C-alpha positions as CSV (number, residue, x, y, z in Angstrom):
1,X,140.5,36.9,186.0
2,X,141.9,36.5,188.8
3,X,140.1,36.5,192.5
4,X,141.4,39.2,193.0
5,X,140.5,41.7,190.1
6,X,136.6,39.1,189.8
7,X,135.6,40.6,193.7
8,X,137.3,44.1,192.1
9,X,134.4,44.1,189.7
10,X,131.7,43.9,191.5
11,X,133.0,45.6,194.7
12,X,133.1,48.7,191.5
13,X,129.3,47.0,190.4
14,X,127.6,47.1,193.8
15,X,129.3,50.7,194.6
16,X,127.9,52.5,191.5
17,X,125.0,50.8,191.4
18,X,123.6,50.0,194.8
19,X,122.9,45.9,194.4
20,X,123.6,43.6,197.1
21,X,121.6,39.7,196.7
22,X,118.9,41.4,199.1
23,X,118.4,43.5,196.1
24,X,118.3,40.6,193.1
25,X,116.3,37.8,195.4
26,X,113.6,40.8,195.9
27,X,113.9,41.4,192.1
28,X,113.9,38.4,190.8
29,X,111.1,37.1,193.8
30,X,108.4,39.6,192.5
31,X,109.4,39.6,188.6
32,X,108.9,35.3,188.9
33,X,105.0,36.4,190.1
34,X,104.2,39.0,188.1
35,X,105.5,36.1,185.2
36,X,102.6,33.5,187.1
37,X,99.8,36.0,186.9
38,X,101.0,36.8,183.2
39,X,98.0,35.1,180.2
40,X,100.8,35.2,177.5
41,X,104.0,33.5,179.7
42,X,102.6,32.3,183.2
43,X,101.6,29.0,181.0
44,X,105.1,28.3,179.2
45,X,106.3,29.2,182.5
46,X,103.5,27.1,184.5
47,X,104.2,24.2,181.4
48,X,107.9,23.4,183.1
49,X,108.3,24.7,187.0
50,X,105.9,22.5,189.4
51,X,108.0,24.2,191.9
52,X,108.9,27.2,192.4
53,X,111.5,27.7,195.3
54,X,114.0,25.7,192.9
55,X,114.0,28.3,190.3
56,X,113.7,31.3,192.2
57,X,117.0,29.7,193.6
58,X,118.5,28.9,190.4
59,X,117.2,32.5,188.3
60,X,118.8,34.0,192.5
61,X,122.8,32.3,191.4
62,X,121.8,33.5,187.6
63,X,121.3,37.2,188.2
64,X,123.8,38.0,191.0
65,X,126.8,35.9,187.8
66,X,125.1,38.3,185.3
67,X,124.8,41.9,187.5
68,X,127.6,41.4,189.6
69,X,130.3,38.8,187.9
70,X,130.3,37.2,190.3
71,X,131.1,33.9,189.2
72,X,127.5,32.0,191.5
73,X,125.5,30.9,188.3
74,X,127.1,27.7,186.4
75,X,125.6,26.7,183.3
76,X,124.1,26.7,179.9
77,X,120.1,27.9,179.2
78,X,120.0,28.7,176.3
79,X,119.0,25.1,174.9
80,X,116.7,24.7,177.1
81,X,115.4,28.1,176.1
82,X,115.3,26.4,172.0
83,X,112.9,24.7,172.4
84,X,110.7,27.0,174.1
85,X,107.1,27.4,172.5
86,X,108.3,31.5,172.8
87,X,108.8,34.8,170.1
88,X,109.1,38.4,169.8
89,X,105.7,38.7,171.9
90,X,107.3,36.8,174.5
91,X,110.2,38.6,174.6
92,X,108.8,41.8,174.5
93,X,106.7,40.8,177.5
94,X,109.2,39.2,179.7
95,X,111.4,42.1,179.0
96,X,108.2,44.5,180.1
97,X,107.3,42.3,182.7
98,X,111.1,43.0,184.3
99,X,111.6,46.7,183.6
100,X,108.5,46.7,185.9
101,X,109.3,45.2,188.9
102,X,112.9,47.0,188.2
103,X,112.2,50.0,188.1
104,X,109.9,49.3,191.0
105,X,111.5,47.5,193.4
106,X,114.7,49.2,192.6
107,X,117.3,52.5,192.9
108,X,117.3,54.5,189.1
109,X,121.2,52.7,188.3
110,X,120.6,49.3,189.6
111,X,117.3,49.5,187.1
112,X,118.9,50.0,184.5
113,X,122.2,48.0,185.2
114,X,119.6,45.1,185.4
115,X,117.4,46.7,182.1
116,X,120.5,47.0,180.2
117,X,121.9,42.6,181.1
118,X,118.0,41.5,180.5
119,X,117.5,42.8,176.9
120,X,121.3,41.3,175.6
121,X,119.9,37.9,177.2
122,X,116.3,38.7,175.9
123,X,118.1,39.4,172.3
124,X,120.2,36.8,172.8
125,X,117.0,34.1,173.8
126,X,115.5,35.1,170.9
127,X,118.3,34.7,168.5
128,X,118.4,30.9,170.0
129,X,114.8,30.2,169.7
130,X,114.9,31.3,166.0
131,X,118.1,29.1,165.1
132,X,116.1,26.5,167.2
133,X,113.5,26.7,164.6
134,X,115.7,26.9,162.3
135,X,115.2,30.4,162.0
136,X,118.2,32.6,160.8
137,X,117.3,36.2,161.6
138,X,119.2,39.7,160.3
139,X,120.0,42.0,162.0
140,X,117.3,43.6,164.0
141,X,114.5,41.5,162.9
142,X,112.8,39.4,165.3
143,X,111.7,36.1,165.1
144,X,107.8,35.3,164.8
145,X,106.4,31.7,165.3
146,X,104.2,30.8,162.0
147,X,102.1,28.1,164.4
148,X,102.3,28.9,168.1
């Protein structure tokens, strides 16, 4: 994809949704504030993240790339997530907190845009976690750990 076509796609998304880097930062900061206080997923993050600011900076770039298709993030999140002690309940909570934050902080078109991508990410990561545990999910199946 050329730089010009990527810029045009990003401009079209911004025009349609109102998403900008400041909104992404507000969303990410607001979401992870909720995550840190959550009884289910908070401990999963707390066990791995001691200094939150570098993680937040990576998440700003990640969500900028996901939402605006601008290529700010270059990384491979799947291998990291495949090793986490999480299952469907964790992804459901992640989505619930993300949706609540997006609906609180973003206009409806932006929230919808973020949430469509968040659902795809959660589904993909849940599938990856299952595969990492040697479980092959059929379409529509969810991953449930036998031990937590």
